[in-house]
Structures are given as C-alpha cells and as structure tokens.
N, CA, C and O atoms as CSV, one atom per row, in Angstrom:
chain,resi,resn,atom,element,x,y,z
A,1,UNK,N,N,110.651,99.945,100.748
A,1,UNK,CA,C,109.776,99.877,99.620
A,1,UNK,C,C,110.349,100.347,98.613
A,1,UNK,O,O,111.259,101.175,98.602
A,2,UNK,N,N,109.722,99.721,97.531
A,2,UNK,CA,C,110.319,100.082,96.053
A,2,UNK,C,C,109.345,100.447,95.285
A,2,UNK,O,O,108.284,99.825,95.237
A,3,UNK,N,N,109.625,101.617,94.518
A,3,UNK,CA,C,108.613,102.219,93.417
A,3,UNK,C,C,108.570,100.908,92.315
A,3,UNK,O,O,109.628,100.451,91.882
A,4,UNK,N,N,107.417,100.423,91.958
A,4,UNK,CA,C,107.468,99.330,90.754
A,4,UNK,C,C,106.531,99.917,89.571
A,4,UNK,O,O,106.514,99.300,88.506
A,5,UNK,N,N,105.591,101.328,89.752
A,5,UNK,CA,C,104.850,101.437,89.033
A,5,UNK,C,C,104.521,103.137,89.227
A,5,UNK,O,O,104.293,103.545,90.366
A,6,UNK,N,N,104.509,104.023,88.152
A,6,UNK,CA,C,104.008,105.280,88.430
A,6,UNK,C,C,103.229,105.553,87.022
A,6,UNK,O,O,103.603,105.262,85.886
A,7,UNK,N,N,101.891,106.276,87.495
A,7,UNK,CA,C,101.219,106.712,86.463
A,7,UNK,C,C,99.887,107.464,86.944
A,7,UNK,O,O,99.933,108.052,88.025
A,8,UNK,N,N,98.520,107.475,86.079
A,8,UNK,CA,C,97.533,107.988,86.448
A,8,UNK,C,C,96.822,107.045,87.502
A,8,UNK,O,O,97.039,105.835,87.440
A,9,UNK,N,N,96.118,107.479,88.307
A,9,UNK,CA,C,95.305,107.037,89.553
A,9,UNK,C,C,94.546,105.688,88.888
A,9,UNK,O,O,94.667,104.591,89.435
A,10,UNK,N,N,93.816,105.851,87.758
A,10,UNK,CA,C,93.289,104.646,87.282
A,10,UNK,C,C,94.217,103.666,86.735
A,10,UNK,O,O,93.947,102.486,86.958
A,11,UNK,N,N,95.146,103.909,86.134
A,11,UNK,CA,C,96.060,103.029,86.116
A,11,UNK,C,C,96.618,102.236,87.248
A,11,UNK,O,O,96.831,101.025,87.203
A,12,UNK,N,N,96.859,103.092,88.365
A,12,UNK,CA,C,97.740,102.426,89.596
A,12,UNK,C,C,96.540,101.443,90.299
A,12,UNK,O,O,96.808,100.480,91.016
A,13,UNK,N,N,95.278,101.846,89.977
A,13,UNK,CA,C,94.186,101.084,90.711
A,13,UNK,C,C,94.260,99.710,89.906
A,13,UNK,O,O,94.270,98.634,90.503
A,14,UNK,N,N,94.306,99.794,88.685
A,14,UNK,CA,C,94.493,98.558,87.945
A,14,UNK,C,C,95.666,97.752,88.023
A,14,UNK,O,O,95.598,96.535,87.849
A,15,UNK,N,N,96.637,98.283,88.249
A,15,UNK,CA,C,97.770,97.596,88.169
A,15,UNK,C,C,97.767,96.918,89.739
A,15,UNK,O,O,98.088,95.745,89.934
A,16,UNK,N,N,97.396,97.748,90.701
A,16,UNK,CA,C,97.352,97.339,92.246
A,16,UNK,C,C,96.472,96.188,92.377
A,16,UNK,O,O,96.732,95.272,93.157
A,17,UNK,N,N,95.315,96.208,91.550
A,17,UNK,CA,C,94.381,95.074,91.673
A,17,UNK,C,C,95.262,93.681,91.098
A,17,UNK,O,O,95.310,92.598,91.682
A,18,UNK,N,N,95.853,93.984,89.956
A,18,UNK,CA,C,96.579,93.008,89.161
A,18,UNK,C,C,97.687,92.314,90.192
A,18,UNK,O,O,97.876,91.099,90.246
A,19,UNK,N,N,98.336,93.234,90.943
A,19,UNK,CA,C,99.342,92.678,91.907
A,19,UNK,C,C,98.835,92.024,93.062
A,19,UNK,O,O,99.330,91.010,93.555
A,20,UNK,N,N,97.829,92.633,93.482
A,20,UNK,CA,C,96.919,91.752,94.924
A,20,UNK,C,C,96.543,90.268,94.387
A,20,UNK,O,O,96.620,89.257,95.085
A,21,UNK,N,N,96.137,90.300,93.076
A,21,UNK,CA,C,95.550,88.958,92.511
A,21,UNK,C,C,96.812,88.152,92.725
A,21,UNK,O,O,96.721,87.117,93.385
A,22,UNK,N,N,97.967,88.521,92.236
A,22,UNK,CA,C,99.050,87.804,92.315
A,22,UNK,C,C,99.747,87.700,93.617
A,22,UNK,O,O,100.949,87.449,93.694
A,23,UNK,N,N,98.931,87.908,94.705
A,23,UNK,CA,C,99.345,87.896,96.063
A,23,UNK,C,C,100.732,88.659,96.381
A,23,UNK,O,O,101.548,88.193,97.176
A,24,UNK,N,N,100.921,89.847,95.705
A,24,UNK,CA,C,101.888,90.719,95.942
A,24,UNK,C,C,101.240,91.812,96.911
A,24,UNK,O,O,100.136,92.281,96.633
A,25,UNK,N,N,101.907,92.192,97.997
A,25,UNK,CA,C,101.436,93.525,98.974
A,25,UNK,C,C,101.900,94.576,98.205
A,25,UNK,O,O,103.021,94.593,97.697
A,26,UNK,N,N,101.048,95.481,98.101
A,26,UNK,CA,C,101.468,96.829,97.678
A,26,UNK,C,C,100.670,97.937,98.124
A,26,UNK,O,O,99.590,97.643,98.637
A,27,UNK,N,N,101.010,99.270,98.027
A,27,UNK,CA,C,100.185,100.485,98.394
A,27,UNK,C,C,100.809,101.502,97.360
A,27,UNK,O,O,101.850,101.581,96.709
A,28,UNK,N,N,99.402,102.405,97.571
A,28,UNK,CA,C,99.613,103.340,96.528
A,28,UNK,C,C,100.103,104.947,97.281
A,28,UNK,O,O,99.591,105.337,98.331
A,29,UNK,N,N,101.019,105.629,96.629
A,29,UNK,CA,C,101.611,106.754,97.280
A,29,UNK,C,C,101.052,107.736,96.203
A,29,UNK,O,O,100.989,107.528,94.992
A,30,UNK,N,N,100.613,108.979,96.967
A,30,UNK,CA,C,100.126,110.215,96.021
A,30,UNK,C,C,98.907,110.178,95.648
A,30,UNK,O,O,98.446,111.116,94.997
A,31,UNK,N,N,98.039,108.939,96.032
A,31,UNK,CA,C,96.904,108.594,95.337
A,31,UNK,C,C,95.782,110.169,95.632
A,31,UNK,O,O,94.953,110.504,94.786
A,32,UNK,N,N,95.944,110.787,96.675
A,32,UNK,CA,C,94.986,111.965,97.247
A,32,UNK,C,C,95.335,113.121,95.802
A,32,UNK,O,O,94.479,113.702,95.133
A,33,UNK,N,N,96.752,113.189,95.639
A,33,UNK,CA,C,97.038,114.079,94.489
A,33,UNK,C,C,96.513,113.303,93.171
A,33,UNK,O,O,96.239,114.133,92.304
A,34,UNK,N,N,96.317,112.160,92.803
A,34,UNK,CA,C,95.982,112.018,91.709
A,34,UNK,C,C,94.226,112.065,91.591
A,34,UNK,O,O,93.608,112.352,90.566
A,35,UNK,N,N,93.740,111.774,92.665
A,35,UNK,CA,C,92.282,112.216,92.786
A,35,UNK,C,C,91.893,113.539,92.668
A,35,UNK,O,O,90.808,113.858,92.181
A,36,UNK,N,N,92.851,114.466,93.154
A,36,UNK,CA,C,92.499,115.913,92.944
A,36,UNK,C,C,92.435,116.341,91.562
A,36,UNK,O,O,91.610,117.170,91.176
A,37,UNK,N,N,93.412,115.715,90.708
A,37,UNK,CA,C,93.621,116.007,89.171
A,37,UNK,C,C,92.522,115.195,88.558
A,37,UNK,O,O,91.937,114.343,89.226
A,38,UNK,N,N,92.223,115.433,87.300
A,38,UNK,CA,C,91.438,114.628,86.771
A,38,UNK,C,C,91.923,113.164,86.463
A,38,UNK,O,O,93.069,112.977,86.054
A,39,UNK,N,N,91.130,112.229,86.642
A,39,UNK,CA,C,91.745,110.676,86.465
A,39,UNK,C,C,91.774,110.211,85.062
A,39,UNK,O,O,91.852,109.022,84.755
A,40,UNK,N,N,91.709,111.175,84.234
A,40,UNK,CA,C,91.787,110.887,82.765
A,40,UNK,C,C,92.932,111.304,82.160
A,40,UNK,O,O,93.435,110.837,81.138
A,41,UNK,N,N,93.397,112.379,82.966
A,41,UNK,CA,C,94.690,112.973,82.345
A,41,UNK,C,C,95.821,111.974,82.685
A,41,UNK,O,O,95.876,111.284,83.703
A,42,UNK,N,N,96.719,112.008,81.668
A,42,UNK,CA,C,97.904,111.364,81.779
A,42,UNK,C,C,99.277,112.072,82.483
A,42,UNK,O,O,100.247,111.447,82.912
A,43,UNK,N,N,99.117,113.392,82.486
A,43,UNK,CA,C,100.172,114.000,82.921
A,43,UNK,C,C,99.710,114.863,84.218
A,43,UNK,O,O,98.696,115.553,84.321
A,44,UNK,N,N,100.731,114.638,85.179
A,44,UNK,CA,C,100.305,115.387,86.406
A,44,UNK,C,C,99.588,114.449,87.355
A,44,UNK,O,O,98.831,113.603,86.880
A,45,UNK,N,N,99.757,114.532,88.554
A,45,UNK,CA,C,99.131,114.031,89.615
A,45,UNK,C,C,99.389,112.505,89.517
A,45,UNK,O,O,98.512,111.692,89.807
A,46,UNK,N,N,100.777,112.106,89.047
A,46,UNK,CA,C,101.145,110.776,89.057
A,46,UNK,C,C,100.945,109.908,90.379
A,46,UNK,O,O,101.321,110.408,91.440
A,47,UNK,N,N,100.448,108.800,90.377
A,47,UNK,CA,C,100.481,107.826,91.553
A,47,UNK,C,C,101.422,106.969,91.578
A,47,UNK,O,O,101.766,106.590,90.459
A,48,UNK,N,N,102.112,106.402,92.677
A,48,UNK,CA,C,103.120,105.430,92.394
A,48,UNK,C,C,102.593,104.256,93.273
A,48,UNK,O,O,101.840,104.364,94.241
A,49,UNK,N,N,103.142,103.088,92.747
A,49,UNK,CA,C,102.771,101.992,93.562
A,49,UNK,C,C,104.099,101.391,94.047
A,49,UNK,O,O,105.062,101.276,93.288
A,50,UNK,N,N,104.126,100.928,95.615
A,50,UNK,CA,C,105.151,100.753,96.302
A,50,UNK,C,C,104.922,99.194,96.664
A,50,UNK,O,O,103.802,98.789,96.976
A,51,UNK,N,N,106.049,98.344,96.603
A,51,UNK,CA,C,106.143,97.203,97.105
A,51,UNK,C,C,107.281,96.840,97.999
A,51,UNK,O,O,108.296,97.535,97.973
A,52,UNK,N,N,107.198,95.875,98.734
A,52,UNK,CA,C,108.420,95.381,99.669
A,52,UNK,C,C,109.550,95.015,98.834
A,52,UNK,O,O,109.248,94.551,97.735
A,53,UNK,N,N,110.618,95.105,99.073
A,53,UNK,CA,C,111.795,95.240,98.476
A,53,UNK,C,C,111.939,93.805,98.056
A,53,UNK,O,O,112.216,93.566,96.880
A,54,UNK,N,N,111.750,92.687,99.049
A,54,UNK,CA,C,111.689,91.223,98.504
A,54,UNK,C,C,110.811,90.941,97.361
A,54,UNK,O,O,111.124,90.065,96.554
A,55,UNK,N,N,109.636,91.686,97.228
A,55,UNK,CA,C,108.563,91.528,96.042
A,55,UNK,C,C,108.955,92.129,94.802
A,55,UNK,O,O,108.446,91.875,93.710
A,56,UNK,N,N,109.836,92.894,95.010
A,56,UNK,CA,C,110.189,94.016,93.798
A,56,UNK,C,C,110.470,93.367,92.339
A,56,UNK,O,O,109.826,93.794,91.381
A,57,UNK,N,N,111.408,92.360,92.168
A,57,UNK,CA,C,111.458,91.690,91.104
A,57,UNK,C,C,110.189,91.018,90.450
A,57,UNK,O,O,109.838,91.250,89.294
A,58,UNK,N,N,109.563,90.192,91.280
A,58,UNK,CA,C,108.364,89.382,91.049
A,58,UNK,C,C,107.461,90.757,90.270
A,58,UNK,O,O,107.319,90.843,89.050
A,59,UNK,N,N,106.963,91.674,91.182
A,59,UNK,CA,C,106.174,92.653,90.998
A,59,UNK,C,C,106.662,93.382,89.853
A,59,UNK,O,O,105.748,93.709,89.096
A,60,UNK,N,N,107.764,93.725,89.501
A,60,UNK,CA,C,108.387,94.480,88.207
A,60,UNK,C,C,107.928,93.495,86.693
A,60,UNK,O,O,107.448,93.901,85.635
A,61,UNK,N,N,108.244,92.305,87.055
A,61,UNK,CA,C,107.822,91.196,85.932
A,61,UNK,C,C,106.386,91.441,85.574
A,61,UNK,O,O,105.979,91.915,84.513
A,62,UNK,N,N,105.667,91.048,86.621
A,62,UNK,CA,C,104.159,91.291,86.499
A,62,UNK,C,C,103.639,92.527,85.704
A,62,UNK,O,O,102.889,92.465,84.730
A,63,UNK,N,N,104.176,93.722,86.295
A,63,UNK,CA,C,103.817,95.030,85.566
A,63,UNK,C,C,104.147,95.002,84.214
A,63,UNK,O,O,103.350,95.367,83.349
A,64,UNK,N,N,105.392,94.547,83.946
A,64,UNK,CA,C,105.945,94.571,82.617
A,64,UNK,C,C,105.185,93.525,81.674
A,64,UNK,O,O,105.101,93.657,80.453
A,65,UNK,N,N,104.667,92.512,82.381
A,65,UNK,CA,C,103.963,91.727,81.475
A,65,UNK,C,C,102.116,92.009,81.164
A,65,UNK,O,O,101.325,91.212,80.660
A,66,UNK,N,N,101.898,93.160,81.577
A,66,UNK,CA,C,100.532,93.589,81.561
A,66,UNK,C,C,100.482,93.730,80.461
A,66,UNK,O,O,99.438,94.116,79.935
C-alpha cells in the first residue's frame, strides 16, 4: 500500500469519501491520533490515506484534482 494523502482527520475523511466515490479502495492510518487531537488543527495528528499499489496513480490524480 502507498500513501496518497496526509492531513487532518476531517480532510482525510473527505478525501476518503471522494476516492470511494471513484471506486478506489483506501484506508485511513493514524486516524485515532487524529481524533485525539483537535480535528480543526492543521498541525499534529496527521492522518494518512493508503491505497493499493495498482490504484496509486489514479488516486493521486483524483486527490490532485480536488
């Protein structure tokens, strides 16, 4: 799995929904840490979105176009 996005919990949830709408399987990593810190902070507690290797290029384009 490859990381396609890193940001706050609320941003990661939005991106995850966008990727799932485009039928890209993904998962959040470090979401517990992101939930423990304030969801409105932009520093600390970053959450990562991971996608399968074969979906990485497509997912990267989707995230970049958001």
